[in-house]
C-alpha positions in Angstrom: -24.6 85.7 -8.1 -24.9 88.3 -5.4 -26.5 90.8 -7.7 -29.2 88.5 -9.1 -32.9 89.5 -8.7 -35.5 87.2 -7.3 -36.6 86.3 -10.8 -33.0 85.6 -11.9 -32.4 83.4 -8.8 -35.5 81.2 -9.7 -34.3 80.9 -13.2 -30.8 79.9 -12.1 -32.2 77.3 -9.7 -34.4 75.9 -12.4 -31.4 75.7 -14.8 -29.3 74.0 -12.2 -32.0 71.4 -11.7 -32.2 70.7 -15.4 -28.4 70.4 -15.5 -28.6 67.9 -12.6 -31.3 65.8 -14.4 -29.3 65.9 -17.7 -26.2 64.7 -15.8 -28.1 61.8 -14.2 -29.4 60.8 -17.7 -25.9 61.0 -19.1 -24.6 58.9 -16.3 -27.1 56.1 -17.2 -25.9 56.3 -20.8 -22.3 56.1 -19.8 -23.0 53.2 -17.4 -24.6 51.2 -20.3 -21.5 51.9 -22.5 -19.2 50.8 -19.7 -21.2 47.5 -19.5 -20.8 47.1 -23.3 -17.1 47.2 -22.9 -17.1 44.4 -20.4 -19.0 41.3 -21.4 -18.3 38.3 -19.2 -16.1 35.4 -20.4 -18.8 33.0 -19.3 -22.1 33.1 -17.5 -20.3 32.2 -14.3 -18.3 35.5 -14.5 -21.5 37.6 -14.9 -22.4 40.2 -12.3 -25.4 39.2 -10.1 -27.1 40.2 -6.9 -26.8 37.7 -4.0 -30.3 37.9 -2.3 -30.9 36.2 1.1 -34.1 34.2 1.1 -35.3 31.5 3.5 -32.0 31.5 5.3 -30.1 30.9 2.1 -28.7 33.1 -0.7 -29.8 32.9 -4.3 -28.5 34.9 -7.3 -30.5 37.4 -9.3 -29.2 39.1 -12.5 -28.6 42.8 -12.4 -31.1 43.3 -15.3 -34.0 41.4 -16.8 -34.3 38.8 -19.5 -32.9 40.0 -22.8 -30.3 42.3 -21.3 -26.6 41.6 -22.0 -24.6 40.1 -19.2 -21.8 42.1 -17.6 -18.4 41.0 -16.2 -18.7 41.0 -12.4 -15.3 42.6 -11.7 -15.8 45.7 -13.9 -18.6 46.9 -11.6 -16.2 47.6 -8.7 -14.1 50.1 -10.7 -17.2 52.0 -11.8 -18.4 52.2 -8.3 -15.0 53.4 -7.1 -14.7 56.3 -9.4 -18.3 57.3 -8.5 -17.6 57.0 -4.8 -20.3 54.5 -4.2 -20.4 50.8 -3.1 -20.1 48.0 -5.6 -23.8 47.1 -4.9 -24.8 50.7 -5.9 -22.8 50.4 -9.1 -24.5 47.1 -9.9 -27.8 48.9 -9.6 -26.8 51.8 -11.8 -25.6 49.4 -14.6 -28.6 47.2 -14.2 -31.0 50.1 -14.4 -29.3 51.4 -17.5 -29.4 48.1 -19.3 -33.0 47.5 -18.2 -34.1 50.8 -19.6 -32.1 50.5 -22.8 -33.1 47.0 -23.7 -36.5 46.3 -22.0 -38.0 49.8 -21.4 -36.9 51.6 -24.6 -39.8 54.1 -24.6 -39.0 55.2 -21.1 -35.3 55.3 -22.0 -36.0 57.6 -24.9 -38.0 60.0 -22.7 -35.1 60.0 -20.2 -32.6 60.8 -22.9 -34.9 63.6 -24.2 -35.2 65.1 -20.8 -38.9 64.5 -20.5 -38.6 62.0 -17.6 -36.1 62.4 -14.7 -33.6 59.6 -14.4 -34.7 58.8 -10.8 -38.2 58.1 -11.9 -37.1 55.8 -14.7 -34.7 54.0 -12.4 -37.5 53.3 -9.9 -39.5 51.6 -12.7 -36.5 49.6 -13.8 -35.8 48.5 -10.2 -39.4 47.1 -10.1 -39.3 45.3 -13.4 -35.9 43.8 -12.8 -36.8 42.3 -9.4 -40.5 41.4 -10.1 -41.5 38.0 -8.8 -42.2 36.1 -10.9 -39.7 37.6 -13.4 -41.2 39.6 -16.3 -40.6 38.4 -19.8 -39.5 40.8 -22.5 -43.1 41.0 -23.7 -44.4 41.7 -20.2 -41.7 44.4 -19.6 -42.7 46.0 -23.0 -46.3 46.2 -21.7 -45.2 48.0 -18.6 -42.9 50.3 -20.7 -45.8 51.3 -22.9 -48.1 52.1 -20.0 -45.5 54.1 -18.0 -44.2 56.0 -21.1 -47.8 57.0 -21.9 -47.9 59.0 -18.6 -44.3 60.3 -18.9 -43.2 58.2 -16.0 -45.6 59.8 -13.5 -46.6 56.6 -11.8 -46.5 56.0 -8.0 -45.2 52.9 -6.3 -48.7 51.4 -5.7 -49.8 52.1 -9.3 -46.5 50.5 -10.6 -47.1 47.4 -8.5 -50.6 47.0 -9.9 -49.3 47.6 -13.4 -46.6 44.9 -13.0 -49.3 42.6 -11.5 -51.5 43.2 -14.5 -48.5 42.3 -16.8 -48.0 39.1 -14.8 -51.6 38.2 -15.2 -51.9 39.2 -18.8 -48.9 37.1 -19.9 -49.7 34.1 -17.6 -46.4 34.3 -15.7 -47.8 33.3 -12.3 -48.8 29.9 -11.1 -52.6 29.7 -10.9 -54.0 30.4 -7.4 -57.3 28.5 -6.8 -58.1 30.8 -3.9 -57.6 34.1 -5.8 -60.6 36.2 -6.7 -60.8 36.4 -10.5 -62.1 40.0 -10.2 -58.9 41.0 -8.3 -56.3 39.4 -10.6 -53.7 42.0 -9.6 -53.5 40.3 -6.2 -51.5 37.6 -7.8 -48.6 39.7 -6.6 -48.7 39.4 -2.8 -47.6 42.7 -1.3 -47.2 41.4 2.2 -43.7 41.8 3.8 -41.9 42.9 6.9 -38.5 44.6 6.4 -36.0 46.0 8.8 -33.1 48.1 7.5 -30.3 46.7 9.7 -27.6 48.7 7.9 -29.1 52.1 8.8 -28.8 52.7 12.6 -30.0 56.1 13.9 -27.7 58.0 16.3 -30.4 57.3 19.0 -29.8 53.6 18.6 -32.9 52.8 16.5 -33.6 51.0 13.2 -36.4 51.6 10.8 -39.0 48.8 10.2 -41.6 48.8 7.5 -44.3 46.2 6.9 -47.3 45.4 4.7 -49.7 43.0 6.5 -53.0 41.4 5.8 -55.9 43.4 7.2 -56.7 40.9 10.0 -53.0 40.6 11.0 -52.5 44.4 10.9 -55.6 45.0 13.1 -54.3 42.3 15.6 -50.9 43.9 15.7 -52.4 47.4 16.2 -54.5 46.1 19.2 -51.5 44.3 20.7 -49.4 47.5 20.5 -52.2 49.6 22.0 -52.6 47.0 24.8 -48.8 46.8 25.4 -48.5 50.6 25.4 -51.4 50.9 28.0 -49.8 48.1 30.1 -46.4 49.9 30.2 -48.2 53.2 31.2 -50.1 51.3 34.0 -46.8 50.0 35.2 -45.5 53.5 35.6 -43.9 54.4 32.2 -43.9 58.1 31.5 -42.7 57.8 27.9 -44.7 59.0 25.0 -47.4 56.8 23.3 -45.2 56.3 20.2 -42.2 55.1 22.3 -44.4 52.8 24.4 -45.9 51.2 21.2 -42.4 50.7 19.8 -41.3 49.0 23.1 -44.5 46.9 23.0 -43.5 45.6 19.5 -40.1 44.6 20.8 -41.8 42.8 23.7 -43.9 40.9 21.3 -40.7 39.7 19.6 -39.3 38.6 22.9 -42.5 36.9 24.1 -43.3 40.0 26.1 -40.5 39.9 28.7 -41.8 43.1 30.2 -44.7 41.1 31.6 -42.3 39.8 34.2 -43.1 43.1 35.9 -46.5 41.6 36.7 -45.0 39.3 39.3 -44.6 42.3 41.6 -47.6 41.1 43.5 -46.4 37.5 44.2 -47.2 36.1 47.6 -44.7 35.7 50.5 -44.8 31.9 50.1 -44.0 32.3 46.4 -41.1 34.6 47.2 -39.7 32.1 49.6 -39.9 29.3 47.1 -37.8 31.3 44.6 -35.2 32.8 47.0 -32.6 30.1 46.3 -32.8 30.8 42.5 -32.5 34.5 43.1 -29.3 34.0 45.2 -27.7 32.1 42.3 -28.7 34.6 39.7 -31.0 32.2 37.9 -34.4 33.3 36.5 -37.1 32.5 39.2 -39.5 31.5 36.4 -36.8 29.2 35.0 -37.2 30.7 31.6 -34.4 30.8 29.0 -32.8 34.1 27.9 -35.4 35.7 25.7 -33.0 38.0 23.8 -31.0 36.1 21.2 -29.9 39.3 19.3 -26.1 39.7 19.4 -24.8 43.3 19.5 -21.0 44.1 19.5 -20.4 47.3 21.4 -16.9 48.7 22.1 -16.1 51.2 24.8 -12.8 52.9 25.5 -11.7 55.8 27.6 -11.6 58.0 24.6 -12.9 56.4 21.4 -11.2 57.7 18.3 -10.6 61.0 20.1 -14.4 61.6 20.2 -16.3 62.7 23.3 -19.9 63.8 23.8 -21.8 65.9 26.3 -24.2 63.0 26.9 -21.8 60.8 28.7 -19.6 57.8 28.0 -19.8 56.9 24.3 -18.8 53.7 22.5 -19.1 52.2 19.0 -21.8 49.8 17.9 -20.5 47.4 15.1 -24.0 46.9 13.8 -24.6 49.9 11.6 -21.2 51.5 12.4 -22.7 54.0 14.8 -21.8 55.6 18.1 -23.9 54.5 21.1 -24.2 55.9 24.6 -23.4 53.8 27.7 -26.8 54.7 29.1 -28.5 53.2 26.0 -26.6 50.0 26.5 -27.8 49.9 30.1 -31.4 50.4 29.1 -31.2 47.6 26.5 -29.7 45.3 29.0 -32.2 46.2 31.8 -35.0 43.9 30.4 -35.2 40.6 32.2 -33.5 37.5 30.9 -31.1 39.4 28.7 -27.7 37.7 28.5 -24.7 40.0 28.6 -21.1 38.8 27.7 -18.0 40.9 28.4 -14.9 39.9 26.5 -11.3 40.7 27.4 -9.7 43.8 26.0 -7.7 43.4 22.8 -4.8 45.8 22.2 -5.3 47.0 18.6 -1.7 48.3 18.5 -0.1 45.0 19.4 1.7 43.0 16.7 0.3 39.5 16.8 1.5 36.6 14.5 1.5 32.9 14.0 3.5 30.6 11.8 0.4 28.8 10.6 -1.7 30.0 7.6 -5.0 29.7 9.6 -5.8 32.9 11.5 -6.3 32.2 15.3 -9.3 33.6 17.0 -7.5 36.4 18.9 -5.7 37.7 15.8 -8.9 37.5 13.8 -10.8 39.5 16.5 -8.0 42.1 16.5 -8.2 42.6 12.7 -12.0 42.8 12.8 -12.0 45.4 15.5 -9.3 47.4 13.7 -10.9 47.4 10.2 -14.6 47.5 11.2 -15.8 46.9 7.6 -14.4 45.4 4.4 -11.5 47.6 3.5 -12.3 47.9 -0.2 -13.0 51.5 -1.2 -16.5 52.5 -0.2 -17.5 49.0 0.9 -19.5 49.0 4.2 -20.1 45.3 4.7 -19.3 44.4 8.4 -15.8 43.1 9.1 -17.3 40.4 11.3 -18.9 38.7 8.3 -15.9 39.2 6.0 -12.9 37.0 5.1 -9.5 37.7 6.6 -7.1 38.2 3.6 -3.4 37.9 3.5 -2.4 41.2 1.8 0.8 39.7 0.6 -0.2 36.1 -0.4 0.9 33.3 1.9 3.3 30.8 0.3 2.5 27.3 1.5 5.8 25.9 0.2 8.1 28.5 1.8 8.9 26.5 5.0 9.5 23.2 3.1 11.9 24.8 0.7 13.7 26.7 3.5 12.6 30.2 2.3 11.3 33.0 4.5 7.6 33.3 4.4 6.7 36.3 2.2 3.1 36.5 3.4 3.0 35.7 7.1 -0.1 35.5 9.2 0.5 38.7 11.2 -1.3 41.8 12.2 0.5 43.9 9.6 -0.3 41.5 6.7 -4.0 40.8 7.4 -7.2 42.8 6.3 -10.9 42.2 6.2 -12.4 41.8 2.8 -16.0 40.7 2.0 -16.2 37.6 -0.1 -16.8 39.5 -3.4 -13.9 41.9 -2.9 -11.7 39.1 -1.7 -12.3 37.3 -5.0 -11.7 40.6 -6.8 -8.3 41.1 -5.2 -7.3 37.5 -5.9 -8.5 37.2 -9.5 -8.2 40.7 -11.0 -5.6 43.5 -11.4 -6.8 45.4 -8.3 -3.9 45.8 -5.8 -3.6 47.2 -2.3 -1.2 47.7 0.6 -1.4 48.6 4.3 0.6 51.8 4.6 0.1 52.1 8.4 -2.1 50.3 10.9 -5.6 50.1 9.5 -4.8 52.5 6.6 -4.9 51.0 3.1 -4.1 52.3 -0.4 -5.8 50.6 -3.4 -4.9 50.9 -7.1 -7.5 49.9 -9.7 -6.7 48.2 -13.0 -7.0 51.7 -14.7 -4.6 53.3 -12.3 -7.1 55.1 -10.0 -5.9 55.2 -6.4 -7.9 55.3 -3.2 -7.1 55.6 0.5 -9.2 53.8 3.0 -9.0 54.2 6.8 -11.5 54.1 9.8 -13.0 57.4 8.7 -13.9 56.1 5.2 -12.6 56.3 1.6 -11.0 59.1 -0.3 -9.5 59.4 -3.8 -5.8 59.8 -4.4 -5.3 61.8 -7.6 -3.1 59.7 -9.9 -0.2 61.5 -11.6 0.3 59.4 -14.7 -1.8 56.2 -14.6 0.4 53.2 -15.3 -0.3 50.8 -18.1 -3.2 48.5 -17.4 -1.9 45.1 -16.3 -3.6 42.0 -17.5 -5.7 40.3 -14.8 -4.4 37.0 -13.5 -6.3 34.0 -14.8 -8.0 31.6 -12.4 
């Protein structure tokens, strides 16, 4: 490689890119074949996405109408060997099935190397989760149009194309207020999304929104006014930072406007002195911040230290956070702060009951941080507490020692899906030391999970595949 000319280097880079795209296409083919090997026993055993909507969850299939169903538990093993989450594995299988069964023209172009797999997967993601759902005929219309341009369609063009398919095949409920000349607007693009799972090291999250023109202009004016107000009150931060803070103030009914009371009269100050002495809000307003953040500080967290000052761990997003950041977040008025007692993560706690008491639950949550299944990142605080060795409810009555006690060393955090997977399939795991787990898949692949993440353990001779336990 060291002796290659500039021309040779460009050729080598191009060839590597082609190999990468070929491998991605092959991965789609293999994912579809894996799905073929694992049909569900019933529709209730099929893999689905749980989508939050309106405060409740509903289930969506991993591929559109006309695609075969897939056994839900087979997805986890595919994700594990790829080193990705179960959700990412569901998407891979869903995209493969959507392309093969509903977008065959595009699938053929991917297989022939004319369309990169990532472009085809973007189209499949859109046709799978279209609202309303696309029929096979509507998906075929989209397939024909996208294949005609070799997949070179942007997100906005793809949205319009799907909207045209919805209109052409009468899939949407009629809207009496819609302009017949703008039929593509049957698909309402408005949304506001915050990626709460991706927290930047600076303690920020990304927000993206599509608003109506009037709403967008109103928000823009409000942010400009809020940024100007903060500057007038003495803020020396950049315009972008002030606009971001102004947006947060809008969500909290503009708590920063409490600063405007700097000019209250002496009589007004006297009237509120009693409230100030008791720590109550002089305006008698409730706490405006209802967001709950779990932040943990220690003298030396996980052996890490920074040049920026005391550093802790933020549960939301699994990121490090500076003490100064926490101070700034709590500096706004009417923010409620709760400090809980320290829990020793090395202590051995136990109870004779099956139910996990609050203190023991909190200890396990703090130790595990996330679901302990390989590559799962769902927060431990929203997970189930699993007895690694199953609890025997009849042991005490029959005079036997409890094989699966409710104790620190026998408890782990598992999200609901992986809890069911462990209970009803051949996946097995054990805690080899505090917070360190070793998993074995039905096909003998082994993984180690600790607070730093997941790593593969190369199996020597994979054992025979045990039959999963029936419900």
